N, C-alpha and C positions, 0 to 999 in steps of 0.2 A: 372532399377535403382530405389532405394528407397531414398526419400528425406524427411527430417523432417524440417518443417518450424515453428520455435518457437521464434517469436519476442515479445518484450514488446510493449506497445502502443507508438505512436508518440504523446506525450501529447499535447492536444489542437487541433490536426488535424486528427488523426486516432486511433481507438481503436486497441488493440492487435489483435483481431479477424479480423478486416478489413485489417490491415497490412499484416497478414498471407495470407488472401485470395488474395490480390493484388499481392503479391510476387509469389504465386502459379499460378495465372493466367498468369503472365509473363513467368514463367518456362514452363507451359503447351503449350504456343504458339510456343515454340521451340521444346519441347520434350513431345508430347501429351500422350505417352504411359508409362511414368514413374509413379511410385507409389508415391504420395505425402501425407504425414501425417501432418495435421495441428495441432499444439500444442501451441496456443497462451499462452504467459507467463505474469507474473506480479511479482512484488517484495514486494507487500503489500501496494502499493499506490492506489490512486483512480483508479477504473477500474478493481480491482482484482476479484470482483464477476463476471463481464462480461467475463474476460479472462478464469476463471476456468469453468464457465458454458459452454463456447464454446468448451473447451478442454475435458470436461467430460459430454457428452450428457445425461448420466443417472442420473446426479445430479438433485435435485428438487429445482427449483427456487421459493421461497415463498415471499409473499408480506405482509407487516405489517404496520399499521398506527402508527407512533410514533410522539412525540413532536419535532417539528423542533427547530433549534438552534437560532432562532431570539430572540430579546430582549423580556422581559416579557410583555411589552406593546403591542407587535405585534406577540405574539406566535400563531402558527398555526400548525396543524398536517401536516405531510408529508407522502407520500407513500414511504416506504423503502423496499429494497429487501435484502434477505439473502439466503444462499445456504445450503442445506442439501446434503452432498455427499453420494454416494451409500454405502451400508453396507460393512464393512470389513469382511474377512473370519470368524471372531469370532462373527459377528453380530453387532458390535459396529458401531455407526454413528458419523461422524464429521460434525460440522456446521462451515461455513465460514461467518463471520460477518464483514462488511466493515464500518468503521467509517464514511466515506464520504456519505454513503447512508442515515444516520440519523442525522449526525452532521457536514455536509460538507460545505466548503466554497461556493460552487455553490448553496446552498440552501438559502443563504442570498441575499436580495435585496441590502442591504448596509452593509458595515463592521460594526461590533459591538464588538470592541476589549475588552471592559470591561464586557459586559453582555452575549455574545455568550457562549454557553455551550455544554456539551456532554451528556445531559440527554437522548436524542433519541438513541444514541449509546448504552447506558446502557440498555435501554428498549429493543433494538434488542437482546442483549445478553440474557436478561431474557426470552424473547420469545423462543430463541433457546434452552435454558435449559429446559423450560416447555415442549418443543416439544420432549424431550428425548435425546438431543445430549449428547454423552458420552465424547466429546472433542470439544473444540471451538478454531478456528483459528481467530485471531483478527487483521484485516488489518487496519493500522492506518493512511494512507495517506489522504491528502485533508482536514485536519481539519480547522475549522474557529475560534476556540477558544483557549484561554490560561488558562483553568481552572484546569489544572493538572489532568484531569479525574474525578474531583469532581462530576460533574453531572452524569457521568456514575455510580460512586459508589453509589450515592443517588438513582438512578433507580434500582440498585441491592439490595437496602434495608439498606445501611449504613446511620447512623445518623450524620448529620453535623449541629450543633446547635450554636446559638449565646448565649450571656451571660444570656438572659432571658429564654432560653430553646426553642426558636422558630427556625425553619429551616432557615438557612442563604439563602440569595438570590442566584440565579444561576449566574454563570459567575465568572470571575477573581475577580471583585470588591467585590463580596460576601465573598470571602475568607478572606478579611480584618476583617470581623466580627466573624470569627470562634473562638469559645471559648471551644467547646467540640466536640469530634469526637469518634464515636463508630463503628468500622468495624465488630464487633461481631454480629450485627443484619443483616448483608448482606447475600445474598445467597452464598453458598459455590461454588467454581469452580467445574466443573464436574469431575467424577472419572478419566477420561483419561487426564485431565489437560486443562489448558487454555494457549494458545501459542500466544504471540504477534509477528506479522510479521512486521519487521521494516528494513529499509535500511539505517538508520542513527545510529550513536553511541553517540549522544550528551547527556550529563547529564541534569538534570533538571534545575540547577541554574548556574549562573556565565557567563563568557564571551562566552562560547560555549553552553549556556543553551537555554531553550525554548523561553524566552523573547528576549534575545540578537540576536539569530540566526533566529528564525521563527516569532517573534513578528511583525516585520514590514509588512509582507505579510498579517497579520490579522488586521492591523490598529494600532498597538502599536508604536506610534512615540516617539521621544525623550522626549516629555513632559509627556507621560503616562508610559513609560517603568519603571522608578524607583519604582513607587507605585505597578505596576504589578509584579515586581520582589519580592518586600517585601510581597505581598499577597501570592505568591507561597512559599516563605520561611516560612511563618506562617503555611501554609497547610502542608508543608513537615515536619516541626518540630513537629506538632501535631501527625503525623503518625509515624515518625521515627526520634526521637531526635538525634540519633547517626549519621544520615546522609548517611548511607550506600546505601539505596535505591535511594536517590536523586543523588548520584554520579555514579550510575550504568550506563554503556553504553546503550543508548536507552531510558533512563528515560525521556529525554526531547522531545522525538518524539511526534508529533501531539499536540503541545502546552502543553506538560507534561502529556498527557494521558498515555504514557508509564509508568510513575511513578505511576499513579493511578492504572493501571492494575497490576503492580508489587506488590503494596500494597494489592491488592485483592488476590494475590496468583498466578498470571500468571508468566510465564517465557518468556524471549525475545529470539528470534532466527532470523536468516537471513530470510527475507521474500522470497527471490528468491529460497533459498534452500527448504523451506517448500512447496512452490507452485510447484516446480519441482517434489517433491515426491507426492503431492496431485493429480497432473494430470498424474502421471505415466510416466514422461519424460524419465527416464532411460530405461524403457521397449520399448518406442518408438524409442529411439536412437539405441538400440541394432540391429545390422544387417543393419543399414542404410549406404549409401555411402557418404552422405553429410548432414550436419545440417546447416540451415540458421537461424540466429537470428538478432536482431536489436533493436534500440531504437531511440528516438528523437535526443538526443545529446550524443555522446560518448566523455567523458572528464575525468578529474582527479577523479571525484566521482564514475565513473563506476566500478573501481576496488574494491570499498568499499562494494560491495554486490549487485550491479545492475544485472538485469536479464541476459543481454548478456554475462557477464563474468561467471555467474553460468552455463549458457547453454554451453559455451565453455569448462568449466571445466568438465562437464558431458560428452561432446563429446570426450575430450581428454582421459578420463578414459576408454571410450569404443573404443578408437583407430579410431575415425571417424573425418575427417576434418570438420572444422567449418568456415562459412563465416559470415561476419557482414555487415548489411545494416543499416546505420544510417542517420538521417536527416542531421546531420553535424558531422564532426569529428574534435574536437578541435586541433588546430595546435600543441599544446604541447603534444597531446596524440597520434599522428600518429605512433610513434615508439611503444607505448604500444599496439595499435591496431594491428600493424604488427606482434608483438610477440605472440599475442593470437589467431589470425585468419589467415587462409590461404589466404583470400582475404578480403578487406574492401572497401565498396562502400559508398560514401557520396551522398545523394540525391541532396544536394545543388550544387554539382559539375555537376551532370547530368542535373539539371534544369537551371544552369547558375547563380543562386543566392539563398540565403536562403529564401527570400521573395517569389520567384516563387515556390520553393519546398513546403513551408508551405501553400501557397494559395490553392494548389491542389496537394497533395502528391501522389495520386493514379496512374497517368500516369508514374511518376518517379519510384514508387515502382514496377509497371509492367515492366518498362524498366530495372530496376535492376535485376528482376527475369529472364528476357530474356538474359541479359548479363551473369548471372551466369550459365544458362542452356547452352549457346553457348560456354562458356569458360571452364566450370567445369563439364558439364554433359557428361562426357566420361567414 
């Protein structure tokens, strides 16, 4: 029997690769002779580089020192990783660059809602281009800033100047001083394109925009949000007076970095779909008897492009049943899970509580693998 194990991470508790290994260990304890293919997934959020590196062993994991996202008074370089995928049949190369590696929330000691920036993310993109990447995949999860991607554009060579002709300060607050912007000085996207991987469809501005929806997790409280929104509006108007890019689905991703990348010339696509192609998931599923996927929480947002739903879609296309293992399954989404998966297992039910499952998910992941092998490994 051939099993494909393709979960996303259980955010904050287990990476996608760790999750896949634990599920496989549980399965093998019951059915040791089955063929198990590990294909950890991601949807463009933090951990995407790790997931793809684990699923594509021939990919080259590279390290680069970039400017961290801290405030200017406390800037320091950070070690950031990016991935160069194996050559395509035509010899072209694709690079995967993850925003969280250079400009992520976990790189800050303290939240810096007005001064955190995406300069390091742009530096990573520039390094990938210099290395000869013919196409870049841009994973936007885990952002710590709300600068609209301005820092990344600056790292790529764009000019963002104040009224005196000096470069504006980094971060959202610096956008208030923007008087002139020139994208013509920036590096061009590679010949094969730049693709933003996103699992959200929020616009840049307004009640569903970057400040309103994602600002609080980056420290933008009610006293700071109005000025932060106006700063993004100023930036957006300078780039796109008509407002089409700011209104585009996904423009608000990662503190508006989706907007900045659209302005650079990138396109936005479903992160989970692009990652499924990048790791060769359709080929792995072909001929399998069961696919197992999962994530930390299966809820109303899952159907909007999260990895498990994409894996289930691919499995259905191949005529292969699919099982879900989630940290928790939202009560309002039980029917949704039942309609998409042959079986759905919640770790919090196995462990007795969400706290127990999160404290140490690995025994419960193995238990879920054992249960699947015993009940569906026939």
